[in-house]
C-alpha positions in Angstrom: 142.7 101.3 124.1 142.5 97.8 122.7 139.2 97.1 124.4 137.8 100.4 123.1 139.0 99.6 119.6 137.2 96.2 119.8 134.0 97.9 121.0 134.1 100.4 118.1 134.7 97.6 115.6 131.7 95.7 117.0 129.6 98.9 116.7 130.6 99.3 113.0 129.8 95.6 112.4 126.4 96.1 114.0 125.8 99.0 111.6 126.8 96.9 108.6 124.5 94.1 109.8 121.3 96.1 109.7 119.7 94.1 106.9 119.5 91.1 109.2 116.5 92.9 110.7 115.3 94.5 107.4 116.0 98.1 106.6 116.4 99.1 110.2 118.5 102.2 109.6 121.1 101.1 112.2 123.8 102.4 109.8 122.7 106.0 110.0 125.0 108.4 111.7 122.5 109.3 114.5 122.6 105.7 115.6 126.3 105.0 115.1 127.5 108.2 116.7 125.2 107.7 119.7 126.5 104.2 120.3 130.0 105.5 119.9 129.4 108.2 122.5 127.9 105.6 124.8 131.1 103.4 124.4 133.3 106.4 125.1 131.3 107.7 128.1 129.9 110.8 126.4 126.5 110.0 125.1 125.4 113.7 124.8 128.3 114.6 122.5 127.7 111.5 120.5 124.1 112.5 119.9 125.1 116.0 118.9 127.7 114.8 116.5 125.3 112.2 115.1 122.6 114.8 114.4 125.1 117.0 112.6 126.5 114.1 110.5 122.9 112.9 109.8 122.2 116.3 108.3 125.4 116.2 106.2 124.6 112.6 105.0 120.8 113.0 104.7 120.9 112.4 101.0 123.5 109.7 101.0 121.7 106.5 99.9 122.8 103.8 97.5 120.8 104.2 94.3 121.5 101.9 91.4 125.3 101.8 90.8 125.9 105.0 92.8 127.4 104.1 96.2 127.7 106.9 98.7 130.6 107.3 101.1 130.9 104.6 103.8 129.1 106.6 106.5 129.3 103.9 109.2 133.1 104.1 109.5 133.0 107.9 109.1 130.5 108.3 111.8 132.2 105.9 114.3 135.8 107.1 113.8 134.9 110.8 113.4 132.9 110.7 116.7 135.6 108.6 118.5 138.5 110.9 117.5 136.5 114.0 118.3 135.4 112.8 121.8 138.8 111.2 122.5 140.6 114.5 121.8 137.9 116.7 123.4 137.2 118.6 120.2 134.1 120.1 118.7 131.5 118.8 116.3 133.3 120.6 113.5 136.3 118.4 113.9 134.2 115.3 113.9 132.6 116.3 110.6 136.0 117.3 109.2 137.4 113.8 110.1 134.3 111.8 109.4 133.6 112.8 105.8 137.2 112.0 104.4 137.3 108.8 106.4 133.9 107.7 104.9 135.3 108.4 101.4 138.5 106.5 102.0 136.9 103.5 103.5 134.5 103.4 100.5 137.6 102.4 98.5 138.3 99.5 100.9 134.6 98.5 100.6 134.7 98.5 96.8 137.9 96.4 96.8 136.2 93.9 99.0 133.3 93.8 96.6 135.7 93.2 93.7 138.0 90.6 95.1 136.1 88.8 97.9 132.4 88.9 97.3 132.4 87.4 93.7 133.7 84.1 95.1 130.7 83.7 97.3 128.3 84.9 94.6 129.6 82.2 92.2 129.4 79.5 94.8 125.8 80.6 95.6 125.0 80.3 91.8 126.5 76.8 91.8 124.4 75.7 94.8 121.3 77.3 93.3 121.9 75.3 90.1 122.1 72.2 92.2 118.9 73.1 94.1 120.7 73.3 97.4 118.9 76.2 99.1 120.7 75.8 102.5 124.2 76.1 101.1 123.1 79.0 98.8 121.8 80.9 101.9 125.0 80.1 103.8 127.0 81.7 100.9 124.9 84.8 101.2 125.6 85.1 104.9 129.3 84.3 104.6 129.7 86.7 101.7 128.1 89.6 103.5 130.1 88.9 106.7 133.5 88.3 105.1 133.3 90.8 102.3 131.6 93.7 104.1 131.0 93.3 107.8 134.3 92.0 109.0 136.6 94.2 106.8 134.8 97.4 107.9 135.0 96.3 111.6 138.7 95.7 111.2 139.3 99.0 109.5 137.5 100.9 112.3 139.1 99.0 115.1 142.7 99.2 113.7 142.3 102.8 112.7 141.3 103.8 116.2 144.0 101.7 117.8 146.8 103.0 115.6 145.4 106.3 114.5 144.6 108.1 117.7 148.1 109.4 118.3 148.4 110.5 114.7 145.1 112.3 114.8 146.0 113.9 118.2 149.3 115.2 116.7 147.5 116.5 113.6 144.9 118.4 115.6 147.6 119.9 117.8 149.2 121.7 114.9 146.0 123.0 113.3 145.8 126.8 113.8 142.8 128.2 115.6 141.5 130.2 112.6 141.3 126.9 110.6 139.2 125.3 113.4 137.0 128.4 113.2 136.7 128.0 109.5 135.7 124.4 110.0 132.9 125.5 112.3 131.6 127.8 109.6 131.8 125.0 107.1 129.9 122.7 109.5 127.0 125.1 109.3 126.9 124.7 105.5 127.0 120.9 105.5 123.4 120.4 106.5 122.3 122.7 103.6 124.5 120.5 101.3 122.9 117.3 102.7 119.4 118.7 102.1 120.3 119.8 98.6 121.4 116.2 97.8 118.1 114.9 99.2 116.0 117.5 97.3 117.8 116.6 94.0 116.4 113.1 94.4 112.9 114.0 95.7 111.8 117.4 94.3 109.7 117.6 91.1 106.9 119.8 89.8 104.3 118.0 91.8 105.8 118.7 95.2 107.9 121.8 94.6 105.0 123.9 96.0 105.3 122.2 99.4 109.0 122.9 99.6 108.4 126.6 98.9 105.6 126.7 101.4 107.8 125.1 104.1 110.6 127.6 103.4 108.2 130.6 103.6 106.7 129.4 106.9 110.1 128.8 108.5 111.7 132.0 107.3 108.9 134.6 107.3 106.6 133.3 110.0 109.5 132.1 112.3 107.9 128.7 112.8 110.5 126.1 114.2 111.5 123.2 112.1 109.4 120.8 114.3 106.3 122.9 113.7 106.9 122.9 109.9 107.3 119.1 110.1 104.1 118.7 112.0 102.2 120.9 109.6 103.7 119.0 106.6 102.6 115.6 108.2 99.1 116.9 108.7 98.9 118.2 105.1 100.1 114.9 103.8 97.5 113.0 105.8 94.7 115.3 104.8 95.6 115.2 101.1 96.2 111.5 101.0 93.0 110.8 102.9 91.0 113.1 100.7 92.4 111.6 97.5 91.7 108.1 98.7 88.1 108.9 99.6 87.5 110.9 96.4 88.9 108.1 94.3 86.6 105.5 95.9 83.6 107.8 95.5 84.4 108.3 91.8 84.7 104.6 91.2 81.4 103.9 93.0 79.7 106.7 91.1 81.1 105.5 87.8 80.0 102.0 88.6 76.5 103.1 89.4 76.4 105.2 86.2 77.4 102.2 84.2 74.7 100.1 85.7 72.1 102.7 85.1 73.3 103.1 81.5 73.2 99.3 81.1 69.6 99.2 82.4 68.5 101.9 80.0 70.1 100.1 77.0 68.3 96.8 77.7 64.7 96.5 76.6 63.4 93.6 78.7 60.2 93.3 76.8 62.0 92.5 73.5 64.5 90.2 75.0 64.1 86.4 74.9 65.1 84.4 77.9 
């Protein structure tokens, strides 16, 4: 149990360290749940839970001051508890979403009480022109204010919370579990609605309607609709690029022709 808790804590810390390699998307539920399933010896269930959580959190991105739930801890702990207690994806989603919201509070507290110290130290080193120490403060601030606390929360929660979660799941009636399974089917729609709220506008609404019509009335699978959408995007983008270059060239030629017509070389003095 202790070894598993340490492994899960390291998985959560890996997810929080994704920006060391750029925006690598290591923190997404599909990656975190798959690694958790691998650690617990059930990769297949981890992938299934990860795909379901990915749909639920598909629109959860940090935009400006809006911080989404802490999906790393929700993904790791939700998957770990569900696999450990041999329960369904519905239970993983039911546990993962509240966990993500609660751990967000811990994350914000770390941002308020721990991170500012390193930020002020980095400002002081920047004023002194000491780039090495400023970079060191950035690394230490990210590790001690975000990475390590989330790892500790995940590891300790799994170590001390497994028995509590097992007792809680044992007293949940069957009809509630059934209701959770129904709710699980609605979560992907909610996730896509969050994503569309950010993306959709009058310029691309037609493509959303077209995709919906193809999927519903022509019974084309989602993969087929995605392939069709990618082909349309490439065709339209390529055509626009080519057309734009053609217009610029044509305009340039027209300008040169107009300039030649305006100049009367016989009357000009060189």
